[in-house]
N, C-alpha and C positions, 0 to 999 in steps of 0.2 A: 262324565257329564258335569257341567258347572253347577254351583249351588243354585244359581238363578234358574237354570234349565230344570234341575230336580224339583225345585219348588213349584215351577209352572206346571210340570207333569202331575205333581201331587194335587195341585189346585184343579187341574182338568179332571182328575179322577174323582174329586169330590163333587164337582158341578156337572159332570157329563150325564147326558140323558140318552135313553135308548135311541139308536140310529133310526132316523125316519126321514120323511120329506124327500130332499134331493140326494139322500144316500142310497146308492144303488144296491138293490138285493135281487139276485137271481137264484138259480137252483144250485149253483156251483159252491159246494161246502166241502172244504178239505180240513180234515182233523190234523192241524198243524201245531197243536199246543206243544208237542214234544220237541218241536224244532225252534222254540223260542230263544234257546241259548245258542243257536248255531249262527254262523256268520252269514253275511248277505250273498256269499258266493254259492251257497247251497240252494238248489232249486229242485222242487218236486212237481211233476206234471199234475195238473188239476183235472178233474173229471169235467166232461162237457155236456152232461145231460141237462135237459131243460124241464123243470118241474115247477113246484110251487115256490113262492118267495122264501128266501133264506131267513133264519132267525139270527140276526147279527149279534145277539148277546152271547152266542156260542162260538163265534169266530174270534180266533186268538188275537188278530190284529185290532179287534174292537175292545180288548180287555184293558180297561183304563187303569187297572192295578199294575200293569206292566210299563216299563219305560218306553219311550218313543223308539229308541234303538231296537228293543226287543220286538215291539209290534211291527216295525218295518221289516225286520228279518223274517218274521213269521209270514207276512203277506208275500214277500218275494219267494219264500220257500214254497208257497202254495201256487206259484205262478208258472206258466209255461214260459219258454224264452220269448215268444212273440207277445205274450201278455206283459212281460217285463219290459219289452221295447216300448210299449205304450207310454211309459213314464218319461221317455227321453224326448217326447215332442209335446208341446202344449195341448193341441187339440185332442188327441187320443188320451192324454193323461187326465184331461179335465172333463171329458164327456164319456163316462165309462160304458154307457149302453150303446153308443154309436160305434160302428165297425169301419166305415169307409170315409176317408178324408181326402178330398182332392184326387180321387182315384186310387188311393193307397188303402189296402184292406188289412185289418187286424182282426184277431179273435175278440170276442166280447170280453171285457175286463172281469177279473175275479169279483166275488161278492163283496158287498159292503164297502164300496169306495165311493167318495163323494163327488158331486158335481162341483167344479172349481171354475170361477169365471174371473179372468184377468180384466183390469181396466186401467187406462192411463190416468194420471192424476197428480202431476207436480203441484199445480196451483189449486186443485180441487178435483172431485170425482167426475170424470168425463163420462157421464151416464145420461146425457140428454138433459131433459127438464126435471125439475124436482129435486135439485141439489143446490147448495150454496156456492156462489161464484166468489171465492176468496180472492184477495189481491195476489199478484204475481209473487213468486218465491223471492225475487230480488227485493220486494217490499218487506217480506218477512225478515230477510237478512238485515235490512236497514234498521230494524227495530232492536237488534242486538239483544233479543230477549229469549232465553232458552225456555222459560215457562210458556211463553206465547207459542213457540214452535211446538211444544208438547201438546198444548191445547188444540192447536190446528190439526195435528196428527190424529188426536183422539176424535175430533169432529169428522174428519175425513173417513177414518175407519168406521165410525157409526153410520155415516151416510152410505158408504160403499156397501156395507152389509145389508142395510135396509133396502138398497136398490138391487140386491141380488149379485153383488160383486164381493169376492173375498181375497183377491190379491191386487194390491195397488202398485203399479209400475212407477215408483218414486218412493222417496225423494231422490233428486239428482244432486250431484256435486261436480264441481269444476274448479279449475285454477284461475278462471278469468284472464287467460293469457292475452286476449285482445278484446276490447270493447266492440269490435266489429263481428264477433261471433254471434250468429243468429239466435242461438238458444241462451244467451246471457240471461234473459228474464226468468228462466226456469231454474237458475242456480242461486247460490248464496254469495256470489261476488268473488273477489280475487285472493282471499286469504284462506289457506288450507285449514287452519284451526277453526276459524269462523265457520267455514263450510262443514267441517266434521262435527263440531259441537252441535250446530243447529240441525243437521241431518240426523244425528243420533238422537236428539230430543224428539224430533218429528217422528222418527221410527218407533221410538218407545210409545208415543201416543197412538200411532196406527195399530200397533201390535198389542196394546195394553188391555183390551176389553175381552175377558174370557167368554162372555155370553154372546159377543158378536165378533168372533175371531176373524182377523184380516191380516194377511202377510204384507210386509213391505219389501220393495225391491230397489236397492241402491243402483244408480246408473249414472254415466255409461263409462265402464272401466275399459281403457284408461287413456289419458292424453288425447281426449276427444274435444278438440277446442275450436272447431270451425264447421260450418255446413258446406263450404265450398269443397266440391269433390270429397264429401265426407266418406264415401264408400270406396273411393280410389285414391286415397292419399296415405302417405306414411309420415307419422310423427316421429321425427329423428331426434331423440333426446338422450343425453348422457345419463349414466347410472345414478349419480348423486342427485341431479335435478329431478329424475323420475321419482326417487324415493322421497325427497324433501318437499317437493311442490305437488306432484300429481298423484302419488299413492297415499301421501299422508292423510288427506281427508277421509279416505276409505278406511284406513286403519282406526282412526279416531272414532268415526261414525259406527263402525262395526263393534268396537269395544263398548261404546256408550249405548248403542241401540240394539245390537244383536239382530240385525235384519236377516230374515231367512233366506234371502237370495240377493244376488248381484247380477246385473246385466252387463255383458261384454259389449263393446262398441263396434261401429263399422270400420273405423280406420285401422291401418296397420301401425304397429309400434316397432320402429327400427326394422322395417321391411317384412314383418310377419303380422298377419291379421290378428286383431286382438282376441278374436274367439278361437283361435288355434295357437295362440301364443303361450309358451311355457310359463309365462308370468301368472296364468290362472292357477296352475298347480303349485308353482314354486313360491310365489309371493302372496297372491290373494288368499289361497287356502292354507298357506303356510304362515309367513310372518304377519300378515294383516289380520288373520284370524277368522276368515269366513268359515262358519260351521255348517252353513246351509248349502244351497246349491247355486250353480252358475247357470243362468239362462242367456240366450243370445238376444240381440236385437232382431227385429224382423228383416231377414234378408242378409244378415251379417255373417252367416256360416258359409264357408267355401270349401269344406272337406268333410269327410266322414271320419276316417281314422285319425288324422292329425288333430281335429278338433276334440275328439273324445279322449285321445291320449294326453292332450294338453290340459284337460280339466273341465271342458264344457259338459254339462249335465243335461240341458234341455234346449231343444231347438224351438224358438218362439213361433207361434202360429201353426202353419201346416207342415207336414213332413216333406222335406226336400232332400236333405243329406243324411238324416237319421231314420230313413225308411227301413222296413224289415229286410227288403232285398239288399240294400247297401250294407246294412250291418252284417247280415249273413255272409255276404261276399267278403267283407273285411275280416271277419272271423275265419272263414275258410282259407284266406290268403295269409293268415298269421299276422295281419297288420294291427289287429287289436286282439285282446284276450277276453274271455268270459268275465274276468274279474273287472275289467274296464267297464263293461256293460252293468255288471252287478253294482259296482261302486256308485256309478252315475244314478241308477234307478233308486238305490238305497238313500241317497242324499235327498232326492226329490220326495220320496215317500215319508222319510223321517221328518222333514220340514213341514209337510202337510199334516202329519199326525201331531208333532210337537206344537205347531201353531194352532191346533184346535179344529182344523177343517174337517177331520173325520168325525168328531164328537159333537159338533154343532153345525148341522147342515144349513145351507142358505134357506131363507124363507120361501115357501112354495109360491108365494105371490108377492113380488116386490111392492113396496109402498109407492103410492103416486108421488108424494112429496116428502122427501127425507130431510129437508131443511127445517131448522127450528128457530125460534126467536133468539135462543142462546148462541147458535152458530152465526146468525146474522150480526148479533152484537160483537162476536169475535171477529167477523170480517171487517167491521167498522174499526175495532181496536187495532187490528193489524195495519189497516190503512193509515190510521192516526199515528201509531208508533213508527211506521215505516216512512212516513213523509219527511223529507229533509228540507229545512229552510236554509237556502244557500246564500241569500243575501237579504238584508232588511235595513236599507239606509234611512237614517232619520226616524226610525221607529215607525215606518209607514204601516206595518202590521203590528198588532191586529187592527182591523177595521173597527171603527167606533162611531160615537154620536156626531163626529165632525164630518162624516161622510154621508151626505144627504141624497146624493145622486150617484149610483154606482153603475158603470158600464161593464157588461159581461160580453166578451168577444171571443168567438171561436166555435166551430161546429161541434167539437167534442165536449162542450159544456152542456149540450142539450140532447135529449132523446129523439128530437125531430130530425128526420132525414134532411140532409143539406148537401151542398156540393162536395164537401169533404166528408169525412167520417162523422158519425154521431157518437154520443157517449156510450150507448150500448154496444157499439162495434169495437170499443177500445177498453172495455172494462176487464177483459182477460186477454190472454196471449193471442196474437193474430196468426192466421195461417197464411204463409207467403210461399207461393209457388213460382219457381223460376225467377225470384227476385222481385216479383210483382205482388203488392198487397191485395189480397182477395176481398177484404172487407168482411171476412168471416172470422169467427173466434173459435178457440178450442172448447168453449163453454157457452151455453145459451144466454146466460145473463137475463133470464126472463123477469127477475125481480129488481132490475136496475133502477136505482134512484139517481137521477141526473144531478150534477152539481148546480146547474141553473135553477132547478126547482128548489133545492135546499137553500141556495143563496137568496132567492127571492123570499122564501119563508123567513129566513133569519133576518134579512134586511127589513122586512115589514115590522118585525118585532122591535127593531131598533129605530123605527121611524124613517127609514130610507126607501127610495124607490129604485128599481132596477130596470135598466133599458138593455136590450140584447141585440147583437148583430152577429150573424154566423161567420163573418170574416172572409167571405168569398170575394169581396171587393175591398182591398186594403184602404183605398181612398175614402170610401164610404165609412169604413170602420173607424178611420182617423177622425172623421167629423163627429161620429158618435162619442168617441173618447173625449173630444175637445170640450164637450159640455159636462163632463163628469168630475166629481170630486175624487173618485178612484176608478181606475180602469183595471179590470182583471181579464187578462188575455190569455187564452189557452193555446199551447202548442203541443204537438204530439210527434212521436216517431214510432213507426211499427217495425219491430224485429221479431222474428220467430223461426221455428223450425223450417227446414228446406232451403233457406238461402241466407247469405250474409248481406247486410246492408253495404252499399257502395261507399258510404261516408257516414259521418256522425252529425250531419245537418238535420233540422227538423223536416218533417214531411209536408208536402202540399204547400210549399212556399211559407211555411211557418216562421222562418227567420225574417223574411221580408214583411210579413204581417206584423210581427212584434216591433220591427224597425219603424214601420209606418205609423203605429199608434203611440210609440214611446214618447213621453213628454207632452203629449197633446192636451192631456187633462192635468189635474193637480198632482196626481201620482199614478205610477204604472206598476202593476203586480203581474208577474208572469207565473202561471201554473203549468208545469210541465207534466205530461203523461208520456212516459218513454219506458222502454225496456232495457235501456243501456245508457251510457254516458253520451252527452251531446256537447258539441261546441256552441258557444254563445256569442256571436259577433256583435250582439246588441247589448251585452251585459252592462256596460258603463252607462247606457241611456235609460235603464229601468231602475226602479226603486227596490223592488223585492222579487225574489224567485223562490218558488216552492216546487220541489220535485216530488210527484206523487206516484210515479211508476205507472203500472196498470192497476188501478185502485179497487177493482172488484165491484160487486153489486151495491155496496154501501158507500160508494164514492161521494154521493151528494152530502150526506150528513158529516162525513169525515172531513171533506174539503171545506165545507162552510164552517164547521166547528173550529177548524184550524185558522181560517182566515179571520174569523171574528174573535179569536182568542178564547173560546170556550174550552179549547184544548191547547196546551202548550206544545209546540213542536219539539220533538225529542229524537227524530231519526238521525242516523249517521250513515255517511256514504259507505257502502260495502265494496265499492270499486272507485278507483281514481278517475276523475274527469280530466282528460288532457286538454291542452289549449288547441291542438289540431290533431288530425289523424297521424301526422308524421311524427308527433311527439311521443306516441305510445311505444312500449318496449319492442313490439314485433313490428318494425316500421320498414324493413327492406323487403323486396319481393321474395327473397329466399326464405325469409322468416314467415311472411304471410303475404299472400295465400300459399306460397310455395311455388315451386317451378316444375313444370312437366316437359321433360326433354322430348325432342322430336322422336316419334316412333315409340314412346313409352306410354304405358297406360296408367301408371301410378304417379301422382303428384308428390314431389319430395318437399316436405315442410321442415325446414331446419330450425330447431329450437336453440339457436346459437346464443340467445340471451341468457341461457342457463337459468340460474336461480333468480336472475333479475326480472322478476315478474311483478306487475302491479307496483305498489308503493316501494318495493325493494329497488326497483329500477331507478325511480325518481330520486330516491335518497342516495343510491350508489353513484349516480351520474350527476348529482347535485343540480337537478332540474326542478323548477317550480311549476306544477301543473295548474290547471284552471282551479280545481278543487281537490284537496288531498283525500286519501282514504281516511275514513273515521270522522270526516268533517261534518258539522251540522250545527246550526244556531238554534237558540231558544229566544223566547220573548223576555227572558231575564238574563242575567250574567252570573257567571260562576268563577271562582278562584280556587286553584289547587295549591296546597302548601304542605310542609312538614313531612316530606317523604322519608320513610324508614323501611329498611329491608331486614327481615329476620330469618335466619336459617337454623334456629335453635334445634339442637339434636341432629343436624345434618339433613340433607335432602333425602336420605334413605329413611328417616323417621317421621319428621313432621312436614316435610316439604318446604315451600317457600311462602312467606307471608310479606306482602307488599302493602304497607300502611301509609295513608295520607289523609289530609283533611280537605273536605270539599265545603265551600261557603257559597251560599247564594247571595251575591252582592247587589242584586237587583231589587226591584220594588213589587214583584209578584212571585207567586210559587212557580216552580218549573222543575223540569227533569234534565239531568246531565248524565252522560255516559262516559265516564273517565276510563281510559284504556291503558293497559300495562303492556309494554314491549320489552323484550329481553335482547340485549346485545351480548353475544358470546365472545369469549377471549379470541385474541388474534389467531391462535392455533386453528380455529374453526374456518377461518377465511370465508365468513359469511358476507353478503353484499351490504347488509344493513341489520339493524334491530328488527325483530319479528314479533307480531302480536302474540301474546301469551294469555291474556285474560281481560275482563272488563266488568263493570258493575253499573246497573241502572239505579241512579240516586235521585229521589224526589225531595226537594227541600222547600220550605216556606221562605218568603222574603226575609233576609238577615239570618237565616238559620245556618248552622254549621254541623257537620257530622264527620266523625272519623270513620273512614272506610278501610276495610282490610280485604284485599283480594288474595285469597288463600289458594295457592296452587299446590294441591296435595302431592305427596310422594307418588301416588298412583297416577295422577294427571301429568306430573313431570315425566314420568316414565312412558305412559301410553300415548301421550301427545308429543313426546320427544322435544319438549319445550326448551331444554337446556342441552340438547344433543345435536350433532351433526352426523351425516353419513359418511363413514370412513371407507373410501373405495378400495383401500389397500387391504382392509379386513372384511369388506362386504358386510359391515355391521354398524349399528349406532354407537357413537362414542361421546362421552362427556369430556370436553376439553379442559386442560389445566390452565389455570390463570384467573384473572379477575373478570367477573361478569358485571354488566351495568343494567339496572332497571330504569326504564324511561317511562314516564307517566304524563299523559296529556289528554286533551279533549279531541285529539285526532292523531294521525301518525306524525304530525309535527309537534313533538312533545315539549313540555316545558320543565319538567322535573327529572332529575336523575340521581341515582345512588349506586355506589359500587359495592360488590359483595363477592364472596367466594362460596363454592359449593364442594362438599365432599364428593369424591368420585366413587361410584358404586356400580 
């Protein structure tokens, strides 16, 4: 057990209270204290009499002085085989008093096991009303702020527990292989380090409250990069690319956040379904360091023996392949062993105990409203930090006293139902079925503050009037814009689970609307609410562009604060915006969406671009996108200078220190996010330099600060920042030769310095 795990167990012992509430107690008491030191493969039949409620203080698996391993072993030792089977499926594992699930019957669970409730929750707790609707994860990514990711996780964990949920199916990580992937807004963009670091921080927040214990679940492992035929496609990827691009964020997040579970995905990986792929046991539970359990996505299991042998521990939702009958048959046929079953159940039970679910039952009555003023303030902060200023010609923004008449155009600016969507319908991730936007969200957004309302309030304070048009008639909207000092036109694009968008154009004629109003007034400002990159055929005709993603319930104050300069824009693009759909890395039919041969049921998706994913592709191919990864403007200007790299003591001792000066050369305070990229020696044969670290720096006008991005020895090792995957050795390797540190305000860096590292 690691030091962190040991400390957590000790803290749980100090704070644990007598099991009650949703902790099930029946009459089945087995004196299993003598079995505490036995392995999980030892099973003793439990009695089945039904009498008075058990005293859980006497049950060995509730002894908080014992380790989670010991407690889990004691529980399984007191279980019959079919009681043990319960842990291998979500519903029977989490509802101990219930015995029948979709026609499948189990014995009642052993005494003193908790009610556990799973909830989806990448962008917030999907528990109906009474929770905070945070901005989409892509907005959190654009903030490049590890502390904010932790705070969001902590808020989610608190709200989940108060609403009667104690496992959150999230955060998710991805490689951002194509901006056409429908679930892009659920993830952290196209860089594996950014994904891993932020997911790790959010996980620490989710799992960090001992009094309100909630487990996190990283998803969806692995190479799950599109919604098109997601259940009937094979991601065909070479070994090195799999390690460096698709698995790396899981390893980083697991080491940084120690999530208790990981969800395997729908797709096949090189012809084998993810949930029965040996990668689960050999890589995820091995090299990547998962110490918890693997759960499936719903409906992603295709076998009994193959899945269990590969390392799947729990089937999500109802029993289909891990039913008692099928497990018994697989045992009888010798396809699985009792140890396979024991090991899977042990991992689930240990995580539930280690995570505090046994010792801190869910509230008997969930609260009506778990959202708090602090959580709403955090939602606004995430929206502010994550909004990216993409263009600002002539200092059009921020709006000021010179703007006496402001036109706001576009249906998503207002909560009022219109021909298109309204603000409330776009504050969180959309639900798209069969490629058609449903107008429904993953969250209710009941406390939505519309941008139009906040802009009106802020404009009034500045002595300006606001006129509004929903944009349903572009010609009419152009007339409204013609009489304005500033026109703010909102465009949107819905992308979400179940389908991929057909292109990167704005929805509902948004590009035509912007083109119609551009230049009609004194200045035109475009506010985008999208879940992915978009093409911008009108870009040269407008003065300013602000990307706000899906901004959450506090969209109004966040957007108005940015437009009027109460807040300085500081977001950076976590994914590249291509000029066109054909410019992106996966641009051939074989690469995306893949090819399904006649008579074949599986779509073959060829990851032939290899490691040229995201900004790596544009740099390797010397292509200039519309906007680069890491790009984002401020209302002031910054200069970077004086780059120095120190490896004192060698990478094995002190790590790597990248030092440079940041100067605010503008006339107002602002925040910059300088980024460090490492270029490996030629031996590594990498397509480009890759992101290694960053720092958020806030400076007053004229102020300078020396910034040090310290990549510790542990970070260099755990994030493999200076290593490549050697396929001849099937291991990470530090190349010989000269490294180069690149520093800039985007992936288009300005400074560079060469250095060497000790190999270790």
